[in-house]
Residue frames relative to the residue before (quaternion, step in Angstrom):
aa qw qx qy qz dx dy dz
M 1.0000 0.0000 0.0000 0.0000 0.00 0.00 0.00
S 0.3778 -0.7526 0.4930 0.2186 3.59 -0.74 0.98
E 0.6599 -0.5029 0.3830 0.4062 3.52 -1.33 0.26
E 0.6447 0.5375 -0.3185 0.4404 3.57 1.19 -0.46
T 0.4269 0.7143 -0.4658 0.3010 3.60 1.24 -0.13
Q 0.2314 -0.7588 0.5958 0.1251 3.53 -0.96 0.92
H 0.3001 -0.8117 0.4916 0.0970 3.53 -0.90 1.03
I 0.1680 -0.7386 0.6484 0.0764 3.50 -1.09 0.96
G 0.1151 -0.8094 0.5745 0.0397 3.56 -0.76 1.04
I 0.1745 -0.7579 0.6202 0.1023 3.57 -0.94 0.92
L 0.3446 -0.7650 0.5148 0.1760 3.55 -0.60 1.19
L 0.0987 -0.7671 0.6316 0.0542 3.56 -1.08 0.83
F 0.0940 0.7769 -0.6168 0.0848 3.58 -1.11 0.70
D 0.6321 -0.5179 0.3951 0.4198 3.57 -1.19 0.41
G 0.7963 0.2640 -0.2194 0.4981 3.55 -0.88 1.00
V 0.4054 0.6954 -0.4961 0.3255 3.61 1.22 0.21
E 0.4634 -0.6570 0.5161 0.2954 3.58 -1.02 0.80
E 0.5396 -0.6827 0.3804 0.3131 3.56 -0.63 1.14
L 0.7469 0.4212 -0.2534 0.4478 3.60 0.59 -1.08
D 0.5312 0.6241 -0.4064 0.4039 3.60 1.16 -0.46
A 0.7538 0.3547 -0.1835 0.5218 3.55 1.02 -0.88
I 0.7262 0.4651 -0.2586 0.4352 3.58 0.83 -0.99
G 0.5863 0.5739 -0.3702 0.4357 3.60 1.11 -0.59
P 0.6970 0.4307 -0.2726 0.5044 3.61 0.78 -0.96
W 0.5897 0.5675 -0.3743 0.4360 3.61 1.06 -0.68
E 0.6440 0.5287 -0.3251 0.4472 3.59 0.91 -0.90
V 0.6694 0.4941 -0.2938 0.4706 3.57 0.89 -0.94
L 0.7538 0.4326 -0.2294 0.4382 3.55 0.66 -1.13
S 0.6592 0.4856 -0.3260 0.4726 3.60 1.01 -0.68
Y 0.5967 0.5361 -0.3670 0.4710 3.60 1.06 -0.67
W 0.6569 0.5190 -0.3010 0.4567 3.57 0.92 -0.93
T 0.7540 0.4298 -0.2434 0.4330 3.57 0.59 -1.15
Q 0.6740 0.4865 -0.3061 0.4641 3.60 1.06 -0.64
N 0.7331 0.4128 -0.2389 0.4848 3.59 1.03 -0.72
H 0.7841 0.2083 -0.1216 0.5719 3.58 1.22 -0.37
P 0.0164 -0.8404 0.5416 -0.0155 3.60 0.60 1.12
E 0.5504 0.6282 -0.3887 0.3891 3.56 1.21 -0.45
D 0.5916 0.5707 -0.3717 0.4316 3.61 1.20 -0.33
G 0.4876 -0.7413 0.3731 0.2712 3.57 1.28 -0.12
Y 0.6176 0.5370 -0.3566 0.4506 3.60 1.17 0.43
A 0.0952 -0.7452 0.6561 0.0719 3.52 -1.30 0.53
V 0.1784 -0.7773 0.5939 0.1058 3.57 -1.14 0.61
S 0.0634 0.7798 -0.6204 0.0546 3.55 -1.07 0.78
T 0.4369 -0.6771 0.5258 0.2722 3.54 -1.33 0.18
L 0.0564 -0.7830 0.6179 0.0438 3.54 -1.24 0.48
S 0.0556 -0.7463 0.6610 0.0546 3.51 -1.27 0.58
R 0.7301 -0.4470 0.2552 0.4494 3.58 -1.19 0.36
D 0.8208 0.2056 -0.1028 0.5229 3.59 0.76 -0.99
G 0.5426 -0.6460 0.3876 0.3715 3.57 1.29 0.05
G 0.5464 0.6355 -0.3905 0.3809 3.57 1.24 0.09
A 0.6914 -0.4338 0.3656 0.4473 3.51 -1.33 -0.30
V 0.1796 -0.7569 0.6166 0.1208 3.54 -1.22 0.57
R 0.3271 -0.7034 0.5912 0.2207 3.55 -1.22 0.57
C 0.3341 -0.7775 0.5045 0.1710 3.55 -0.53 1.22
A 0.7653 -0.4250 0.2524 0.4123 3.55 -1.35 0.27
K 0.7881 0.2882 -0.1485 0.5232 3.59 1.00 -0.76
G 0.7323 -0.4928 0.2116 0.4195 3.54 1.20 0.58
L 0.4979 0.6381 -0.4460 0.3822 3.61 1.21 -0.17
V 0.2229 -0.7625 0.5942 0.1256 3.58 -0.94 0.90
V 0.0439 -0.8079 0.5863 -0.0407 3.55 -0.75 1.11
Q 0.3124 -0.7490 0.5615 0.1614 3.56 -0.96 0.93
A 0.3446 -0.7336 0.5500 0.2013 3.58 -0.76 1.04
A 0.4860 -0.6708 0.4833 0.2831 3.56 -1.13 0.67
H 0.8115 0.1469 -0.0341 0.5646 3.57 1.09 -0.72
S 0.3717 -0.6392 0.6092 0.2867 3.50 -1.38 0.25
F 0.6757 -0.4425 0.3586 0.4679 3.57 -1.25 0.09
A 0.6769 0.5358 -0.2948 0.4097 3.57 0.98 -0.86
D 0.8110 0.2785 -0.1443 0.4939 3.60 0.94 -0.80
A 0.3822 0.7207 -0.4911 0.3055 3.59 1.23 0.26
P 0.5335 -0.6075 0.4644 0.3614 3.60 -1.09 0.58
E 0.6096 -0.5163 0.4329 0.4177 3.55 -1.24 0.31
L 0.2889 -0.8156 0.4852 0.1260 3.55 -0.58 1.19
D 0.2758 -0.7212 0.6131 0.1669 3.50 -1.25 0.68
V 0.7665 0.1016 -0.0578 0.6316 3.56 1.28 -0.52
L 0.0922 -0.7611 0.6384 0.0676 3.58 -1.02 0.83
L 0.1362 -0.7704 0.6190 0.0683 3.55 -0.97 0.92
Y 0.1274 -0.7996 0.5866 0.0155 3.57 -0.64 1.21
P 0.2299 -0.7966 0.5432 0.1321 3.61 -0.32 1.20
G 0.4502 -0.6653 0.5164 0.2966 3.54 -1.33 0.06
G 0.2527 0.7502 -0.5911 0.1548 3.52 -1.28 -0.43
D 0.7188 -0.4500 0.3052 0.4333 3.55 -1.28 0.25
G 0.5917 0.6088 -0.3554 0.3911 3.58 1.12 -0.63
T 0.5914 0.5872 -0.3764 0.4047 3.59 1.13 -0.49
R 0.5487 0.6317 -0.4075 0.3659 3.61 1.11 -0.53
R 0.6496 0.5006 -0.3115 0.4799 3.58 1.04 -0.78
H 0.6378 0.5575 -0.3323 0.4147 3.58 1.02 -0.78
L 0.5909 0.6068 -0.3671 0.3846 3.58 1.11 -0.63
H 0.7707 0.3005 -0.1560 0.5398 3.58 1.19 -0.54
D 0.5470 0.5972 -0.3856 0.4421 3.56 1.30 0.29
E 0.2912 -0.8045 0.4899 0.1673 3.58 -0.10 1.29
R 0.5918 0.5608 -0.3728 0.4431 3.59 1.09 -0.60
Q 0.6793 0.4775 -0.2865 0.4779 3.57 0.94 -0.90
L 0.6633 0.5049 -0.3095 0.4575 3.59 0.94 -0.87
D 0.6262 0.5178 -0.3375 0.4752 3.59 1.06 -0.69
W 0.6206 0.5290 -0.3426 0.4666 3.59 1.06 -0.74
V 0.6451 0.5155 -0.3174 0.4662 3.59 0.96 -0.87
R 0.6545 0.5075 -0.3156 0.4630 3.59 0.91 -0.88
H 0.6418 0.5117 -0.3276 0.4679 3.57 1.01 -0.76
Q 0.6128 0.5451 -0.3522 0.4509 3.60 1.00 -0.75
R 0.6246 0.5569 -0.3379 0.4307 3.56 0.99 -0.83
T 0.6757 0.4940 -0.2975 0.4592 3.62 1.09 -0.64
T 0.7812 0.3373 -0.1679 0.4978 3.61 1.16 -0.48
V 0.7068 0.4243 -0.2479 0.5089 3.60 1.18 -0.54
P 0.4285 -0.7498 0.4379 0.2497 3.62 -0.52 1.11
L 0.8150 0.1349 -0.0439 0.5619 3.59 1.00 -0.78
M 0.1207 -0.7828 0.6100 0.0235 3.55 -0.69 1.18
T 0.0218 -0.7979 0.6024 -0.0093 3.59 -0.84 0.96
S 0.0855 -0.7916 0.6022 0.0581 3.57 -1.21 0.46
V 0.2090 -0.7275 0.6361 0.1502 3.51 -1.35 0.35
C 0.8532 0.0881 -0.0621 0.5104 3.56 -1.09 0.77
T 0.8349 -0.2001 0.1340 0.4949 3.62 -0.91 -0.85
G 0.3554 0.6985 -0.5211 0.3380 3.58 1.19 0.34
S 0.6185 0.5564 -0.3471 0.4329 3.59 1.10 -0.64
L 0.5636 0.5822 -0.3969 0.4311 3.61 1.15 -0.43
V 0.6382 0.5139 -0.3227 0.4737 3.57 1.03 -0.77
Y 0.6321 0.5177 -0.3289 0.4736 3.57 0.98 -0.80
A 0.6462 0.5133 -0.3193 0.4659 3.58 0.99 -0.82
A 0.6658 0.5080 -0.3017 0.4557 3.58 0.91 -0.91
A 0.6862 0.4671 -0.2676 0.4892 3.56 1.16 -0.64
G 0.5452 -0.6552 0.3767 0.3628 3.59 1.28 -0.08
L 0.4562 0.7261 -0.4249 0.2899 3.58 1.25 0.15
L 0.7336 0.4371 -0.2363 0.4637 3.59 1.16 -0.47
R 0.3041 0.7815 -0.4990 0.2187 3.56 1.23 0.23
D 0.8581 0.0305 -0.0772 0.5067 3.56 -0.87 1.10
K 0.5808 0.5698 -0.3819 0.4383 3.59 1.17 0.52
P 0.4732 -0.6032 0.5358 0.3538 3.59 -1.24 0.33
A 0.1044 0.7937 -0.5904 0.1024 3.58 -1.02 0.78
T 0.1549 -0.7683 0.6095 0.1188 3.53 -1.32 0.24
T 0.0917 -0.7706 0.6276 0.0627 3.54 -1.36 0.08
Y 0.7509 -0.3335 0.2907 0.4902 3.57 -1.30 -0.22
W 0.6142 -0.6121 0.3458 0.3585 3.59 -0.92 0.88
N 0.7105 0.4581 -0.2621 0.4656 3.58 1.04 -0.76
A 0.6944 0.4420 -0.2672 0.5010 3.59 1.30 -0.02
L 0.3692 0.7593 -0.4754 0.2473 3.61 1.26 0.07
E 0.6629 0.5016 -0.3089 0.4620 3.58 0.94 -0.86
H 0.6328 0.5296 -0.3249 0.4621 3.56 1.04 -0.79
L 0.6158 0.5450 -0.3389 0.4571 3.58 1.03 -0.79
A 0.6739 0.4885 -0.2902 0.4722 3.58 0.91 -0.90
Q 0.6510 0.5183 -0.3178 0.4545 3.59 1.03 -0.71
L 0.6352 0.5519 -0.3294 0.4282 3.57 1.02 -0.80
D 0.7881 -0.0591 0.0598 0.6098 3.57 1.07 -0.75
P 0.2821 -0.8105 0.4922 0.1461 3.60 -0.15 1.29
T 0.5828 0.5830 -0.3874 0.4128 3.62 1.22 -0.20
I 0.5367 0.6361 -0.4062 0.3773 3.60 1.23 -0.31
D 0.3239 -0.6961 0.6088 0.1997 3.55 -1.07 0.85
V 0.1726 -0.8349 0.5176 0.0718 3.57 0.07 1.33
R 0.1653 -0.7927 0.5845 0.0512 3.57 -0.66 1.18
K 0.1630 -0.8596 0.4786 0.0741 3.57 0.19 1.29
D 0.7425 0.4209 -0.2302 0.4674 3.61 1.10 -0.52
E 0.6061 0.5820 -0.3596 0.4058 3.60 1.22 0.01
R 0.5187 -0.6560 0.4670 0.2872 3.55 -1.05 0.88
F 0.7550 -0.1304 0.0660 0.6392 3.56 1.11 -0.72
V 0.2330 -0.7631 0.5912 0.1176 3.55 -1.24 0.52
D 0.1690 -0.7742 0.6055 0.0733 3.57 -0.70 1.12
A 0.0525 -0.8196 0.5700 -0.0246 3.56 -0.38 1.29
G 0.7089 -0.4439 0.2554 0.4850 3.57 1.13 0.59
E 0.8388 0.0353 0.0146 0.5431 3.57 -0.05 -1.27
V 0.7417 0.2569 -0.1809 0.5926 3.58 1.32 -0.09
I 0.0662 -0.7654 0.6393 0.0318 3.57 -1.00 0.91
T 0.0695 -0.7872 0.6120 0.0298 3.58 -0.85 0.97
A 0.1861 -0.7691 0.6021 0.1066 3.55 -1.09 0.76
S 0.5206 -0.6088 0.4869 0.3483 3.55 -1.19 0.50
G 0.8437 -0.3273 0.1358 0.4033 3.58 -1.23 -0.31
I 0.9216 -0.0188 0.0209 0.3872 3.42 -1.40 0.76
S 0.8278 0.1862 -0.1099 0.5177 3.63 -0.09 -1.24
A 0.5400 0.6320 -0.4027 0.3831 3.61 1.19 -0.39
G 0.5347 0.6306 -0.4030 0.3924 3.57 1.22 -0.36
I 0.5919 0.5560 -0.3668 0.4537 3.59 1.14 -0.55
D 0.6584 0.4972 -0.3036 0.4766 3.57 0.94 -0.89
M 0.6537 0.5121 -0.3170 0.4582 3.56 0.95 -0.88
A 0.6571 0.5129 -0.3161 0.4529 3.59 0.97 -0.82
L 0.6304 0.5067 -0.3343 0.4839 3.60 1.05 -0.68
H 0.6113 0.5242 -0.3399 0.4859 3.58 1.08 -0.70
L 0.6317 0.5391 -0.3283 0.4501 3.55 1.02 -0.81
V 0.6309 0.5147 -0.3322 0.4761 3.59 0.99 -0.79
A 0.6514 0.5101 -0.3150 0.4650 3.58 0.95 -0.87
R 0.6827 0.4896 -0.2898 0.4585 3.57 0.95 -0.84
L 0.7456 0.4142 -0.2288 0.4693 3.59 0.88 -0.92
A 0.7465 0.2606 -0.1706 0.5879 3.59 1.17 -0.54
N 0.5926 -0.5231 0.3834 0.4776 3.58 0.09 -1.29
V 0.6955 -0.4932 0.3257 0.4085 3.54 -1.26 0.35
E 0.6407 0.5325 -0.3365 0.4390 3.60 0.94 -0.81
R 0.6339 0.5173 -0.3349 0.4674 3.58 1.00 -0.77
A 0.6378 0.5226 -0.3258 0.4625 3.58 0.98 -0.83
R 0.6432 0.5104 -0.3227 0.4708 3.59 1.03 -0.74
Q 0.6270 0.5297 -0.3326 0.4644 3.57 1.04 -0.73
V 0.6551 0.5003 -0.3070 0.4757 3.56 1.00 -0.84
R 0.6368 0.5300 -0.3263 0.4552 3.58 0.93 -0.88
H 0.6562 0.4908 -0.3039 0.4860 3.57 1.00 -0.84
G 0.6560 0.5474 -0.3085 0.4183 3.57 0.94 -0.90
I 0.7427 0.3559 -0.2189 0.5233 3.57 1.00 -0.77
Q 0.3689 -0.7651 0.4443 0.2850 3.57 1.39 0.12
Y 0.2985 0.7421 -0.5301 0.2814 3.53 0.80 1.13
D 0.2821 0.7270 -0.5643 0.2709 3.52 -0.24 1.34
P 0.1355 -0.8829 0.4397 0.0939 3.55 0.66 1.18
E 0.1227 0.7138 -0.6837 0.0899 3.48 -1.07 1.01
P 0.2054 -0.8347 0.4934 0.1329 3.58 0.37 1.23
P 0.4641 -0.7215 0.4505 0.2470 3.58 -0.94 0.93
V 0.7630 0.2844 -0.1720 0.5544 3.59 1.26 -0.26
């Protein structure tokens, strides 16, 4: 990997919703592993670099701790029940605020956007979240233009996605934004993502 490689970090924590993190991981890892010429790498990080127990019991080992993670160009903050604790954890909110000063692009899936709102990152911006948390998002910061019907919202330096599976769509948008639309289509084809729900 060259010095010019740009890094995408997916945050992991106890109570993270599995698909919030693993869905985007599938998209972004397929992209970065099959097209290294685009200059991006993706990895996971947790506070101490250890394993986390996800919302439905899956245990996942983070690649990095906050201390040894590479300098990030993109941070992806998933949602899940674990985010509820983060809303009142000043240490975590301070970490998020610090990321905003050093990471050019902050993204979230599901209730990850609630943490961004609590940290003040969504002030006067359009944003979305999981359908059952839209009211909470508005309560956290009444200046947010809550987009309840959008799958994801690109507000420039911050991208928020609605619930769970929407993280896949947001990650494909991220590939289109960071590389190009054709690359995103190649990735979508590669992971055979062409939703036609059976019910």
